[in-house]
N, C-alpha and C positions, 0 to 999 in steps of 0.2 A: 599049739594054739587052738583054743576051744571056741566053738561057736558061741556068739554072744546072744543068749536067750533071755536072761533076766528073770527066769522063772524060779520060784521057791514055794515052799509049802504054806508059809504063814503070810497073810496079807494084813497090813495095818488098817484100822478104821480111821480115816482122815476127816478132820473138819476142813471143808474145802471152800474155796472161792471160785470165781469164774473170770476169765479174761480171754478175749479172742476165741470164745466158744470152747475153751479148754479148762477143765477143772484142775485145780492145783491146791496145795496146802502151803501156807507160809509158816515157817518155824521162827518164833520170835522170843522163845524162852529157853533157858539152859535145860530145864526139866524135860521139855518136849524134844530137844535135841538128843538128850541121853536116851529117851525112849525110841526115837527114830533110829539111832545108831545101833541100838540093841537089835532091832528088827533087821537092819541093814546087814548084819553078820550072816543072815540066812540067804541073802541075795547071791545069785551066780554072777551077775554083772550089773553095772550102773553107768549111765551116761552122766558125765560131769562137765560143768562149765562154770566160769566165774565172771563177775562184772566188778571192775575196780576203777579207781581214779588215781593217777600217778603224777599229775602235772605239778602239784604244789607241795609234795611231801617227800621225805628222804626215801621211804619205801612205798610201794603201791598200797593204797588204802583199799582193802577188800570190802566190798559193799554187799554182794550177793553171791551165794553158791546155789546153782541149779542142779538138780539130780532127777533122773527119770529112768524108767525101765518099762518094758512091755507089760500091759495089763495092770499097771499101777498108776496111782495118782501122782503126777509130778510134784516135786517139792522144791520150794525156794527157802533157803536159810537166809534170814535177814541178819547179816553180820554187823549192821549198824546197831541193832538192838542186842544181838548175841555176839559180843566181840571175841570171846574165846571159843573157838571151834576145834580145839586140839583133839577132842574125842573123835571128830569126823576123820581127820587125817590118820589117827591111830587105828581106827576101824579099818580103813582102806589098806593100811600097811600091815596089819596083823592078821588079816583074813584073806582067803584065796578068792577075793572078788576081782573080776576083770573090770577095770576102770576104763571107760571109753572116753576119749577126748579128741578134740581137733586143735592142732597146733598147741599142744599141751605144755609148752615150756613154762608158762606162767603158773599153771596149776601145780606143776612139779616143784617150782620155786617156792610156792606157798607151803607145800608139804615139807620140803627140806628145811626151810627156815623155821617152821614150827616144831617139828619133831626130829629133824636131822635124818629123815628117812623118806623113801618114796612109796607110793602104792605098791603092794606086793606084785601085782600084775596090771599092766596097762596096754592099751592099743590105741595108737594115734592114727586117725583116719587120713590125716594129711600125708604121713609117711607111707601108710599102706597103699594109698592111691597112687603114689609115685612108682610103685612096683607093678602096677597093672595098666600102665599107659597114660595115666592122667598127668597133667602138668604138676611141677613142684617148684615152689610151694603154692598150692591151690587154696583159695579162700573157701570158707564153709558154704556160702551161697552157691559158688561155682560147682562144688562137689554135689550138693543137693540137686542142682539142676542137671548135672551130667548123669548121675546114677539113678535119680528118681523122677526126673522130668518135672520138677517143681520149682517155680520161680519164687524166690523169697524177697521180701522188702527189707532192706537194711537201713532204716531211717532213724535209728536211735544210737548210731555209732558215737556221737558226740554228747550223749546224754550225761547229765550229772547224777550218778547213781547214789550219791550221798543224801539227796533230798528225800523227804518223806512227807506225804504218802507217795508211793510210786503211781504213775499213771497207768491206765490200761494198755497204752502203747508200749510202755517200758516193760511191763510184765509179759505181754505177748512176745516182745522181742527176746527177752531173756529165756522164756520157755521154748521158743523156736530153736534156740541154740543147742538144746538137748533132745528135741523132739525126734530128729531123724538119725541120731548117732547109731542106734541099734540097727536100723535097717541098712544103713550104708556099711557099717562094720561087718554085718553078716555077709553082705555081698562081696566085700573085699576079702574077708577071710576065706570064703569059698574059693575065690579065684587064686589067692595066694597058695592055698593048699594044693590046688590042682596043678599049679606050675612049679611046685616044689621049692617055693621061696620063703618058707616059714622061717628058717634060720637067718636068711638075709634080713627079714623084717625085724626079728628079735635082736640081731646084731646092731641094726640102726637104732632101735630103742635103747640099747645099752649105751650107744654113742651119745644119744640125747641126754641120758642121765649123767654121763661124764661131763658133758658140756655144761649142764646146769650146775653141777658141783664145782666146776672151775669158775663159773661166774660168781660163786659165793666165796671163793678162796682169796687169799691175801696177795696173790701175784697178778691181780687184774691190771695193775699199773703198767705191766709190760705190753698191754694191748693198746695203750694210748698212741695216737698217731705220732710217729717220729721217735718213739721211745727206744727202739732197737738200734737206731743210728747214733745214739748218744754214747760217749765214752763211759767206761766203768764208773768213775767218780760221779759223773753227771747222772748216771742211772741210779746210783746210790742216793743222790739227792732227790731224784724224782720219786723214788719209792717212799722216802720220808715225807715229801710234800703231799703225795697221794694219800698216805695214811692220815696226815693232818686234815686234809680236805674231807675224808670219810668221817672222821670223828666230829669235825665241825658241822658238817651237814646233818649228822645224826643228832647232835646237840640242838641244832636249830629246827630240826625236822623239816628240812628243805632239800630240794633236789641238789645234787652235788654241783651241777653247772651254775647254780645260783651263787654258790660260795666262790668258785673260781673255775673258769673255762679250762678245758683240757690243754689247749694250745698255750695258755699262760703258764700252766704247770710245767710243761715241757720247756718253754722259753726260760723260765727261772732256773730250771735244772741245767740247761745248756750254758747259761751265763755263769752260773756257779758263784755269784757274788753274795757276800754275807753282810755287806754294809747296807743298813736299813734305807738310807737315802737312795742308794742305787737300785734297790728292790722297788721302791715306790716310783722310780723314774720310768719303769716299764709301762708302756701305754696299756691302760685297762686296769691298772692296780692302784690308781690314785683315787681310792674310795675310802670313805670314813670307816667302814667295817674292817678293811684291810689295814688301814693305818693303826687301828687299835691293837692289831695282832701281828704287826710286821716283825716284831721281835721273835715271834714263834716261827715265822717263815725263815728268818735268818738262822735260827737254831736248827731247823730241819735240814737246811742245806749244809751247815757245818757238820751235823751228825751224819748225814749221808756220805759226806766225803771221807769220814773216818770209818764208816761201816759199809764197805762195798758189798753188795750181794754176793754170797759165797760162790755161786756158780760163775758169776762174772769175774771174780778174782782169780778163779782157777783157769779161766779162758783168756786172761789178759795177753798171754803170749801168742794166741792164735791170730791169724790174719783177720782183719775186720771186713775185708771185701768179700762179697759173695758172688760166685760165678753166675752168669745169666745165660741160659740157653738161647739159641737163635730164635727170634720171634716167629719166623716162618715155620720152623720146626714145631714150635709150640702150637701154632694155629693148625698145622697139618694133622698132628696127633689129636688135637681137640675135635677136628672134623671127623676123624675116624672114630673117635670115642662116641661122638654124638650119633653117627650113623649106626654104630653097633648097638647103642642103647635103644634107638628107635626100633630096630629090628627085634630087639628082645623085649619091647614094650616096657621099658624102664625110662623114667624121666632123666635126661642127661644132667640136669642141674642138681638132682639128688645124688648122682654118682660123684661128680667132681667139678672143680673150677679150673680156670687156666693156671692158677697158682699151684693146684695139685699136679697138673701136667708138668709144670716147670720143676717141681720137687722130684717128680718121678724121673724126668730126664737126667737131672743132676745125680740122682741116686744110681740109676742104671749105667751111666757113663763114668761113674767113679769120681765125679767132681764134688760130691757132697762130703767126701771123707770116708775113711775106712770104718770109723766108729759111728757113722750116721745111722739113725733109726730108719727102718723101712717106712716110706711114705704111705699115705692112705691107699693109693692105687696099687700098692704091692701087697695089701693085706685083705683078709676077709673076702666078702662077696665082691668087692670091687676088683681085687686081684683075680678072682675067679672069672669075672665077666670080661674084663679088658686088660688086666695086668700082663698076662702071657702074650696076648696079641700085640700090645704096644712094645713089649720087650723084643719080640721077633722082628718088628719093624725097625727098631733101633739097631738091631744086630744085622740087618740086611737079609734076614731069612725070608721075609715076606715083602711084597710090594703092593702098591695101590694103583688101581686103574679105574677110570670112569666108564661105566657100562651103559648108563642111560641118563644123560644130562637132565631130561625132563621127567624122570621117574621119581617115585617116592624114595627109593634107595639108590642114589646115583653111583655110590662107591662100591667097589668090590676089592677085597683083600685076597691075594693069592700067593701061593708058594713061589719063591723066586728061584729060578733055575740057575745053578752055579756051574761054572766050567771046571 
């Protein structure tokens, strides 16, 4: 992991404006964007943030891209005027530029959706901060205050970024989102290197890219509430209904929830009826736009029953009930995990959830099945930090005692003497 300096030999001559006492350039033509990206290839690092509106469209509408580096004039790319910024994402993906972000999932999604790739190197300060004692997930303003002692105003969070011209307040807000990324990332990278956690951070960055990739995949229907409790035929119907909703939302350029709510999709799949009158009898579906396409819903359900997802068909003979570990045991191990994280200066919420603890218990006690994949807490830096400790507790090789109820670290894990 390299220090984020943002230095390079060539510096562009910018035509600048001013907002909140900060000089900046607005890029509003494709020609200027190409020129800027040509210079960007020489940068070592760049702070990146975006502003978008997502309430009324199928995909978020990108309105601004802000970029900054030390000793350079910040840049705002006006994506309302320059709609195609493919060259920017290609530049970040094809060159060894360290892209600095905060909670960068949206920025990674924009890149993946545009060029099917991610920036070649990136550092997310929200993730990095979680490895040096900060809360996770921590907001940008909180991190700026914690590491730099600067209080930020966040008064444009509900701004309509599509409207032009932008106000001075909007510009100032947008530029502030990249203003401090280099300073904070430099501090975080120094601390991460000193503690030997570089690979931990990089592993978590890889996990983030996998998560973003999954969010763009065709199996997202499985994450709908109640989907996994459905029988195989019903899950086949749900998959087809979900695909129909995606296509319909894209055709209308509307949020998917405007087409049909998640719970209604799951209810239709659960009922499994193909009669159009019975479909329309479901509360919430007696709408004119649904009536016009009810035959399509019926066809989705019929097709889903005939085409059960391959993996589900293979698992039909397996028991559908899932073992649940004792709640008290889950809470006990979660407390030990949290105590261990705080001693190691790692945010507990970055490491695991109670669901992760449950999966770990089932895996280590053999209740998950012999072919079960190792859970998160048994892999990578998570396994290194707490996996072995939790395993020894489950095996009775270690015990827990309270050393100081009023202290910062009240728990102590010690070897258990055996007869």
